[in-house]
PDB file of N, CA, C and O in Angstrom, chain B, residues numbered from 101:
ATOM      1  N   MET B 101     169.970  48.094  80.369  1.00  0.00           N
ATOM      2  CA  MET B 101     168.922  47.333  81.077  1.00  0.00           C
ATOM      3  C   MET B 101     168.581  46.304  80.681  1.00  0.00           C
ATOM      4  O   MET B 101     168.792  46.516  79.487  1.00  0.00           O
ATOM      5  N   SER B 102     168.077  44.970  80.731  1.00  0.00           N
ATOM      6  CA  SER B 102     167.617  44.130  80.092  1.00  0.00           C
ATOM      7  C   SER B 102     166.149  44.242  79.688  1.00  0.00           C
ATOM      8  O   SER B 102     165.471  45.007  80.373  1.00  0.00           O
ATOM      9  N   ALA B 103     165.511  43.555  78.611  1.00  0.00           N
ATOM     10  CA  ALA B 103     163.903  43.459  78.675  1.00  0.00           C
ATOM     11  C   ALA B 103     163.128  43.095  79.667  1.00  0.00           C
ATOM     12  O   ALA B 103     162.078  43.685  79.921  1.00  0.00           O
ATOM     13  N   LYS B 104     163.625  41.948  80.422  1.00  0.00           N
ATOM     14  CA  LYS B 104     163.286  41.391  81.551  1.00  0.00           C
ATOM     15  C   LYS B 104     162.847  42.251  83.010  1.00  0.00           C
ATOM     16  O   LYS B 104     161.865  42.150  83.745  1.00  0.00           O
ATOM     17  N   TYR B 105     163.676  42.855  83.035  1.00  0.00           N
ATOM     18  CA  TYR B 105     163.457  43.955  84.157  1.00  0.00           C
ATOM     19  C   TYR B 105     162.939  45.023  83.937  1.00  0.00           C
ATOM     20  O   TYR B 105     163.148  45.929  84.744  1.00  0.00           O
ATOM     21  N   LYS B 106     162.037  45.282  82.694  1.00  0.00           N
ATOM     22  CA  LYS B 106     160.959  46.328  82.805  1.00  0.00           C
ATOM     23  C   LYS B 106     160.162  46.131  83.557  1.00  0.00           C
ATOM     24  O   LYS B 106     160.142  45.027  84.101  1.00  0.00           O
ATOM     25  N   ILE B 107     159.226  47.084  83.875  1.00  0.00           N
ATOM     26  CA  ILE B 107     157.817  47.318  84.073  1.00  0.00           C
ATOM     27  C   ILE B 107     156.716  47.024  82.903  1.00  0.00           C
ATOM     28  O   ILE B 107     156.448  47.988  82.186  1.00  0.00           O
ATOM     29  N   ARG B 108     156.154  45.980  82.681  1.00  0.00           N
ATOM     30  CA  ARG B 108     155.529  45.984  81.602  1.00  0.00           C
ATOM     31  C   ARG B 108     153.969  46.431  81.902  1.00  0.00           C
ATOM     32  O   ARG B 108     153.571  47.130  80.971  1.00  0.00           O
ATOM     33  N   ASP B 109     153.024  46.251  82.860  1.00  0.00           N
ATOM     34  CA  ASP B 109     151.922  46.363  83.036  1.00  0.00           C
ATOM     35  C   ASP B 109     152.192  47.824  84.602  1.00  0.00           C
ATOM     36  O   ASP B 109     152.439  47.728  85.804  1.00  0.00           O
ATOM     37  N   GLN B 110     152.016  48.713  83.878  1.00  0.00           N
ATOM     38  CA  GLN B 110     152.240  50.355  84.632  1.00  0.00           C
ATOM     39  C   GLN B 110     150.570  50.117  85.824  1.00  0.00           C
ATOM     40  O   GLN B 110     150.511  50.696  86.909  1.00  0.00           O
ATOM     41  N   HIS B 111     149.887  49.575  85.522  1.00  0.00           N
ATOM     42  CA  HIS B 111     148.758  49.549  86.360  1.00  0.00           C
ATOM     43  C   HIS B 111     148.748  48.113  87.501  1.00  0.00           C
ATOM     44  O   HIS B 111     147.751  47.953  88.205  1.00  0.00           O
ATOM     45  N   GLY B 112     149.652  47.359  87.573  1.00  0.00           N
ATOM     46  CA  GLY B 112     149.676  46.469  88.048  1.00  0.00           C
ATOM     47  C   GLY B 112     150.453  46.246  89.406  1.00  0.00           C
ATOM     48  O   GLY B 112     150.885  47.348  89.743  1.00  0.00           O
ATOM     49  N   GLN B 113     150.709  45.554  90.065  1.00  0.00           N
ATOM     50  CA  GLN B 113     151.295  45.459  91.470  1.00  0.00           C
ATOM     51  C   GLN B 113     152.450  44.855  90.908  1.00  0.00           C
ATOM     52  O   GLN B 113     152.217  44.000  90.055  1.00  0.00           O
ATOM     53  N   ASN B 114     153.971  45.156  91.253  1.00  0.00           N
ATOM     54  CA  ASN B 114     155.030  44.716  91.007  1.00  0.00           C
ATOM     55  C   ASN B 114     155.519  44.862  92.666  1.00  0.00           C
ATOM     56  O   ASN B 114     155.229  45.562  93.636  1.00  0.00           O
ATOM     57  N   PHE B 115     156.430  43.756  92.337  1.00  0.00           N
ATOM     58  CA  PHE B 115     157.464  43.181  93.188  1.00  0.00           C
ATOM     59  C   PHE B 115     158.844  43.834  93.176  1.00  0.00           C
ATOM     60  O   PHE B 115     159.027  43.885  91.959  1.00  0.00           O
ATOM     61  N   LEU B 116     159.888  44.345  93.707  1.00  0.00           N
ATOM     62  CA  LEU B 116     160.815  45.154  93.752  1.00  0.00           C
ATOM     63  C   LEU B 116     161.933  44.450  94.758  1.00  0.00           C
ATOM     64  O   LEU B 116     161.810  44.640  95.968  1.00  0.00           O
ATOM     65  N   THR B 117     163.016  43.640  94.259  1.00  0.00           N
ATOM     66  CA  THR B 117     164.283  43.617  95.109  1.00  0.00           C
ATOM     67  C   THR B 117     165.399  44.196  94.338  1.00  0.00           C
ATOM     68  O   THR B 117     165.700  44.334  93.152  1.00  0.00           O
ATOM     69  N   CYS B 118     165.933  44.505  95.595  1.00  0.00           N
ATOM     70  CA  CYS B 118     167.678  45.081  95.274  1.00  0.00           C
ATOM     71  C   CYS B 118     168.776  44.931  96.140  1.00  0.00           C
ATOM     72  O   CYS B 118     168.625  45.183  97.335  1.00  0.00           O
ATOM     73  N   THR B 119     169.948  44.525  95.665  1.00  0.00           N
ATOM     74  CA  THR B 119     170.862  44.624  96.673  1.00  0.00           C
ATOM     75  C   THR B 119     172.078  45.031  96.238  1.00  0.00           C
ATOM     76  O   THR B 119     172.176  45.089  95.013  1.00  0.00           O
ATOM     77  N   ILE B 120     173.210  45.386  96.983  1.00  0.00           N
ATOM     78  CA  ILE B 120     174.016  46.111  97.027  1.00  0.00           C
ATOM     79  C   ILE B 120     175.624  45.439  96.850  1.00  0.00           C
ATOM     80  O   ILE B 120     176.103  44.618  97.632  1.00  0.00           O
ATOM     81  N   CYS B 121     176.291  45.973  95.680  1.00  0.00           N
ATOM     82  CA  CYS B 121     177.247  45.114  95.256  1.00  0.00           C
ATOM     83  C   CYS B 121     177.943  45.173  96.446  1.00  0.00           C
ATOM     84  O   CYS B 121     177.920  46.085  97.273  1.00  0.00           O
ATOM     85  N   GLY B 122     178.766  43.800  96.487  1.00  0.00           N
ATOM     86  CA  GLY B 122     179.588  43.604  97.743  1.00  0.00           C
ATOM     87  C   GLY B 122     178.785  43.432  98.673  1.00  0.00           C
ATOM     88  O   GLY B 122     179.266  42.743  99.572  1.00  0.00           O
ATOM     89  N   TRP B 123     177.562  43.832  98.875  1.00  0.00           N
ATOM     90  CA  TRP B 123     177.084  43.301  99.732  1.00  0.00           C
ATOM     91  C   TRP B 123     177.362  44.367 101.365  1.00  0.00           C
ATOM     92  O   TRP B 123     177.157  44.055 102.538  1.00  0.00           O
ATOM     93  N   VAL B 124     177.949  45.794 100.695  1.00  0.00           N
ATOM     94  CA  VAL B 124     177.956  46.595 101.471  1.00  0.00           C
ATOM     95  C   VAL B 124     176.640  46.602 103.051  1.00  0.00           C
ATOM     96  O   VAL B 124     175.576  46.085 102.712  1.00  0.00           O
ATOM     97  N   ASP B 125     176.651  46.957 104.135  1.00  0.00           N
ATOM     98  CA  ASP B 125     176.087  47.331 105.018  1.00  0.00           C
ATOM     99  C   ASP B 125     175.644  48.787 104.852  1.00  0.00           C
ATOM    100  O   ASP B 125     175.875  49.740 105.596  1.00  0.00           O
ATOM    101  N   LEU B 126     175.011  48.746 103.798  1.00  0.00           N
ATOM    102  CA  LEU B 126     174.498  50.576 103.346  1.00  0.00           C
ATOM    103  C   LEU B 126     173.492  51.039 104.513  1.00  0.00           C
ATOM    104  O   LEU B 126     173.536  52.053 105.209  1.00  0.00           O
ATOM    105  N   PHE B 127     172.701  50.127 104.510  1.00  0.00           N
ATOM    106  CA  PHE B 127     171.298  50.910 105.382  1.00  0.00           C
ATOM    107  C   PHE B 127     171.401  50.857 106.932  1.00  0.00           C
ATOM    108  O   PHE B 127     170.441  51.324 107.545  1.00  0.00           O
ATOM    109  N   SER B 128     172.532  50.303 107.708  1.00  0.00           N
ATOM    110  CA  SER B 128     172.294  50.354 108.811  1.00  0.00           C
ATOM    111  C   SER B 128     172.592  52.117 109.685  1.00  0.00           C
ATOM    112  O   SER B 128     172.579  52.530 110.845  1.00  0.00           O
ATOM    113  N   ARG B 129     172.847  52.727 108.259  1.00  0.00           N
ATOM    114  CA  ARG B 129     173.209  54.088 108.756  1.00  0.00           C
ATOM    115  C   ARG B 129     171.965  54.584 108.237  1.00  0.00           C
ATOM    116  O   ARG B 129     171.332  54.217 107.247  1.00  0.00           O
ATOM    117  N   SER B 130     171.652  55.765 109.345  1.00  0.00           N
ATOM    118  CA  SER B 130     170.402  56.167 109.216  1.00  0.00           C
ATOM    119  C   SER B 130     169.800  57.325 108.026  1.00  0.00           C
ATOM    120  O   SER B 130     168.716  57.579 107.501  1.00  0.00           O
ATOM    121  N   GLU B 131     171.352  57.888 107.959  1.00  0.00           N
ATOM    122  CA  GLU B 131     171.194  58.889 106.928  1.00  0.00           C
ATOM    123  C   GLU B 131     170.737  58.735 105.089  1.00  0.00           C
ATOM    124  O   GLU B 131     170.098  59.354 104.239  1.00  0.00           O
ATOM    125  N   TYR B 132     171.815  57.087 105.271  1.00  0.00           N
ATOM    126  CA  TYR B 132     171.192  56.630 103.405  1.00  0.00           C
ATOM    127  C   TYR B 132     169.547  56.059 103.223  1.00  0.00           C
ATOM    128  O   TYR B 132     168.741  55.900 102.306  1.00  0.00           O
ATOM    129  N   ARG B 133     169.612  55.869 104.674  1.00  0.00           N
ATOM    130  CA  ARG B 133     168.245  54.887 105.073  1.00  0.00           C
ATOM    131  C   ARG B 133     166.886  56.383 104.790  1.00  0.00           C
ATOM    132  O   ARG B 133     165.709  56.460 104.435  1.00  0.00           O
ATOM    133  N   ASN B 134     167.873  57.231 105.169  1.00  0.00           N
ATOM    134  CA  ASN B 134     166.705  58.015 105.091  1.00  0.00           C
ATOM    135  C   ASN B 134     166.624  59.014 103.953  1.00  0.00           C
ATOM    136  O   ASN B 134     165.937  60.030 104.061  1.00  0.00           O
ATOM    137  N   ILE B 135     167.469  58.671 102.632  1.00  0.00           N
ATOM    138  CA  ILE B 135     167.262  59.161 101.765  1.00  0.00           C
ATOM    139  C   ILE B 135     166.490  58.480 100.672  1.00  0.00           C
ATOM    140  O   ILE B 135     166.071  58.972  99.625  1.00  0.00           O
ATOM    141  N   ILE B 136     166.370  57.073 101.184  1.00  0.00           N
ATOM    142  CA  ILE B 136     165.644  56.114  99.923  1.00  0.00           C
ATOM    143  C   ILE B 136     164.441  56.422 100.627  1.00  0.00           C
ATOM    144  O   ILE B 136     163.494  56.618  99.865  1.00  0.00           O
ATOM    145  N   LEU B 137     164.113  56.554 102.156  1.00  0.00           N
ATOM    146  CA  LEU B 137     162.343  56.772 102.171  1.00  0.00           C
ATOM    147  C   LEU B 137     162.278  58.039 101.710  1.00  0.00           C
ATOM    148  O   LEU B 137     161.554  57.971 100.716  1.00  0.00           O
ATOM    149  N   GLU B 138     162.588  59.046 101.850  1.00  0.00           N
ATOM    150  CA  GLU B 138     162.631  60.448 100.988  1.00  0.00           C
ATOM    151  C   GLU B 138     162.506  60.463  99.884  1.00  0.00           C
ATOM    152  O   GLU B 138     162.227  61.595  99.488  1.00  0.00           O
ATOM    153  N   SER B 139     162.582  59.638  99.015  1.00  0.00           N
ATOM    154  CA  SER B 139     163.151  59.427  97.812  1.00  0.00           C
ATOM    155  C   SER B 139     161.499  58.772  97.601  1.00  0.00           C
ATOM    156  O   SER B 139     160.784  59.062  96.643  1.00  0.00           O
ATOM    157  N   TRP B 140     161.288  58.268  98.208  1.00  0.00           N
ATOM    158  CA  TRP B 140     159.969  57.311  97.859  1.00  0.00           C
ATOM    159  C   TRP B 140     158.883  57.738  98.226  1.00  0.00           C
ATOM    160  O   TRP B 140     157.862  57.104  97.960  1.00  0.00           O
ATOM    161  N   LYS B 141     158.841  58.904  98.920  1.00  0.00           N
ATOM    162  CA  LYS B 141     157.870  59.639 100.062  1.00  0.00           C
ATOM    163  C   LYS B 141     157.715  60.851  98.523  1.00  0.00           C
ATOM    164  O   LYS B 141     156.600  60.959  98.013  1.00  0.00           O
ATOM    165  N   TYR B 142     158.638  61.478  98.068  1.00  0.00           N
ATOM    166  CA  TYR B 142     158.469  62.076  97.179  1.00  0.00           C
ATOM    167  C   TYR B 142     157.601  62.053  96.239  1.00  0.00           C
ATOM    168  O   TYR B 142     156.810  62.946  95.935  1.00  0.00           O
ATOM    169  N   CYS B 143     157.895  59.874  95.235  1.00  0.00           N
ATOM    170  CA  CYS B 143     157.745  59.577  94.446  1.00  0.00           C
ATOM    171  C   CYS B 143     155.967  59.686  94.860  1.00  0.00           C
ATOM    172  O   CYS B 143     155.303  60.464  94.174  1.00  0.00           O
ATOM    173  N   SER B 144     155.416  59.071  95.728  1.00  0.00           N
ATOM    174  CA  SER B 144     154.342  59.050  96.658  1.00  0.00           C
ATOM    175  C   SER B 144     153.487  60.429  96.183  1.00  0.00           C
ATOM    176  O   SER B 144     152.523  60.465  95.419  1.00  0.00           O
ATOM    177  N   HIS B 145     153.942  61.202  96.662  1.00  0.00           N
ATOM    178  CA  HIS B 145     153.191  62.636  96.367  1.00  0.00           C
ATOM    179  C   HIS B 145     153.024  63.606  95.204  1.00  0.00           C
ATOM    180  O   HIS B 145     152.271  64.551  94.967  1.00  0.00           O
ATOM    181  N   HIS B 146     154.139  62.928  94.502  1.00  0.00           N
ATOM    182  CA  HIS B 146     154.582  63.764  93.302  1.00  0.00           C
ATOM    183  C   HIS B 146     154.334  62.600  92.049  1.00  0.00           C
ATOM    184  O   HIS B 146     153.739  62.881  91.008  1.00  0.00           O
ATOM    185  N   LYS B 147     154.803  61.491  92.298  1.00  0.00           N
ATOM    186  CA  LYS B 147     154.793  60.706  90.924  1.00  0.00           C
ATOM    187  C   LYS B 147     154.038  59.591  90.710  1.00  0.00           C
ATOM    188  O   LYS B 147     154.300  58.611  90.012  1.00  0.00           O
ATOM    189  N   GLY B 148     152.768  59.904  91.588  1.00  0.00           N
ATOM    190  CA  GLY B 148     152.004  58.288  91.499  1.00  0.00           C
ATOM    191  C   GLY B 148     151.963  56.788  91.948  1.00  0.00           C
ATOM    192  O   GLY B 148     151.114  55.897  91.937  1.00  0.00           O
ATOM    193  N   LEU B 149     153.407  56.928  92.393  1.00  0.00           N
ATOM    194  CA  LEU B 149     153.864  55.672  93.154  1.00  0.00           C
ATOM    195  C   LEU B 149     153.116  55.230  94.034  1.00  0.00           C
ATOM    196  O   LEU B 149     152.409  55.916  94.772  1.00  0.00           O
ATOM    197  N   GLN B 150     153.181  54.404  94.031  1.00  0.00           N
ATOM    198  CA  GLN B 150     151.853  53.453  95.622  1.00  0.00           C
ATOM    199  C   GLN B 150     152.920  52.448  95.962  1.00  0.00           C
ATOM    200  O   GLN B 150     153.415  51.723  95.099  1.00  0.00           O
ATOM    201  N   ILE B 151     153.292  52.409  97.320  1.00  0.00           N
ATOM    202  CA  ILE B 151     153.561  51.852  97.885  1.00  0.00           C
ATOM    203  C   ILE B 151     152.837  51.070  99.097  1.00  0.00           C
ATOM    204  O   ILE B 151     152.322  51.680 100.035  1.00  0.00           O
ATOM    205  N   TRP B 152     152.844  49.646  98.988  1.00  0.00           N
ATOM    206  CA  TRP B 152     152.166  48.759 100.044  1.00  0.00           C
ATOM    207  C   TRP B 152     152.828  48.277 101.154  1.00  0.00           C
ATOM    208  O   TRP B 152     152.349  48.047 102.265  1.00  0.00           O
ATOM    209  N   GLY B 153     153.842  48.155 100.816  1.00  0.00           N
ATOM    210  CA  GLY B 153     154.645  47.525 102.022  1.00  0.00           C
ATOM    211  C   GLY B 153     156.025  47.635 101.220  1.00  0.00           C
ATOM    212  O   GLY B 153     156.214  47.752 100.009  1.00  0.00           O
ATOM    213  N   TYR B 154     157.261  47.533 102.675  1.00  0.00           N
ATOM    214  CA  TYR B 154     158.619  47.692 102.269  1.00  0.00           C
ATOM    215  C   TYR B 154     159.374  47.018 103.271  1.00  0.00           C
ATOM    216  O   TYR B 154     158.791  46.845 104.341  1.00  0.00           O
ATOM    217  N   VAL B 155     160.723  46.534 103.147  1.00  0.00           N
ATOM    218  CA  VAL B 155     161.677  45.923 104.129  1.00  0.00           C
ATOM    219  C   VAL B 155     162.500  46.774 103.529  1.00  0.00           C
ATOM    220  O   VAL B 155     162.434  47.205 102.377  1.00  0.00           O
ATOM    221  N   ILE B 156     163.548  47.074 104.646  1.00  0.00           N
ATOM    222  CA  ILE B 156     164.912  47.585 104.625  1.00  0.00           C
ATOM    223  C   ILE B 156     165.622  46.856 105.498  1.00  0.00           C
ATOM    224  O   ILE B 156     165.555  47.156 106.690  1.00  0.00           O
ATOM    225  N   MET B 157     166.289  45.957 105.145  1.00  0.00           N
ATOM    226  CA  MET B 157     167.311  45.040 105.851  1.00  0.00           C
ATOM    227  C   MET B 157     168.361  45.236 105.789  1.00  0.00           C
ATOM    228  O   MET B 157     168.701  45.748 104.722  1.00  0.00           O
ATOM    229  N   THR B 158     169.416  44.989 106.759  1.00  0.00           N
ATOM    230  CA  THR B 158     170.849  45.503 106.541  1.00  0.00           C
ATOM    231  C   THR B 158     171.470  43.796 106.771  1.00  0.00           C
ATOM    232  O   THR B 158     170.842  42.852 107.250  1.00  0.00           O
ATOM    233  N   THR B 159     172.584  43.805 106.365  1.00  0.00           N
ATOM    234  CA  THR B 159     172.942  42.019 106.467  1.00  0.00           C
ATOM    235  C   THR B 159     173.264  41.577 107.574  1.00  0.00           C
ATOM    236  O   THR B 159     173.518  40.381 107.711  1.00  0.00           O
TER     237      THR B 159
END
């Protein structure tokens, strides 16, 4: 991973955008979308992750 993609300020707000290789329409399936949402919920409750908003879009 390049140094430019590392979060330097652990206490600041960050914006993250992710894409899937080949633009596969992965999140139109609820079971895959739920994996992401449950992972975020776990990190929020157990790791201190604060999520102020998100958008999951299909292609």
